[in-house]
C-alpha distance (Angstrom), angle and dihedral (degrees) to the residues before:
residue distance angle dihedral
M1 . . .
D2 3.81 . .
S3 3.79 123.6 .
I4 3.80 115.2 -119.4
I5 3.83 92.1 -174.7
R6 3.79 123.8 32.0
I7 3.80 123.2 178.7
E8 3.79 118.0 -177.3
N9 3.80 128.0 -170.8
L10 3.80 93.2 -28.8
I11 3.82 116.6 -171.4
F12 3.79 127.5 173.6
E13 3.80 123.3 -175.1
Y14 3.77 130.5 176.0
K15 3.78 132.0 -174.8
K16 3.76 124.3 -116.9
S17 3.79 109.2 -124.4
E18 3.80 97.4 -134.0
D19 3.80 104.1 50.0
G20 3.82 102.2 13.0
E21 3.81 91.9 -127.7
A22 3.81 115.0 148.4
V23 3.79 118.8 -115.9
R24 3.80 117.9 -157.7
A25 3.80 107.1 -139.4
I26 3.83 96.2 170.2
N27 3.80 116.6 33.4
D28 3.81 118.2 -162.5
I29 3.82 101.9 -47.2
S30 3.80 119.6 -179.6
L31 3.79 124.8 176.4
S32 3.75 142.7 146.5
V33 3.82 127.4 -149.5
E34 3.78 115.9 -159.6
K35 3.81 123.4 -141.5
G36 3.80 111.4 -91.8
S37 3.80 95.0 19.5
F38 3.79 130.7 114.0
T39 3.80 122.0 -131.3
A40 3.80 131.0 -174.7
I41 3.79 125.5 -160.4
L42 3.79 110.6 -150.0
G43 3.79 132.1 178.0
K44 3.77 147.0 125.6
N45 3.80 123.4 -74.1
G46 3.79 109.5 -72.8
S47 3.81 94.6 18.0
G48 3.84 94.4 122.2
K49 3.82 104.3 -98.6
T50 3.81 94.8 130.5
M51 3.82 91.5 41.2
L52 3.82 88.9 54.4
M53 3.81 91.9 49.6
R54 3.82 91.3 48.3
M55 3.81 89.6 53.8
M56 3.80 90.8 47.5
V57 3.82 92.4 56.1
G58 3.82 94.3 41.1
L59 3.82 100.0 -110.8
I60 3.80 90.8 124.3
Y61 3.80 131.9 16.9
P62 3.79 126.1 -127.4
T63 3.80 122.6 -114.7
S64 3.80 86.0 -128.0
G65 3.80 139.1 -14.7
T66 3.79 131.2 54.3
V67 3.79 140.0 -91.3
S68 3.78 118.7 -162.8
I69 3.79 126.2 -178.5
D70 3.80 115.5 -164.9
G71 3.80 89.8 -15.5
E72 3.82 96.6 -51.7
I73 3.80 120.0 115.0
């Protein structure tokens, strides 16, 4: 079956305003969602679920890694 969503080695870091130290919000996520399947993303508050979805729809860009939806990056 073909993947409709493919995420490879996704990392997202942001800098704290006070000390400038980088915080890794998303740490090396890879996954593939096949056409016709259902997938749930579960996790505790602050675990990066919304950050992942924002990267998937292009509202923010990852520090490294790729997100492709239906073959488009």
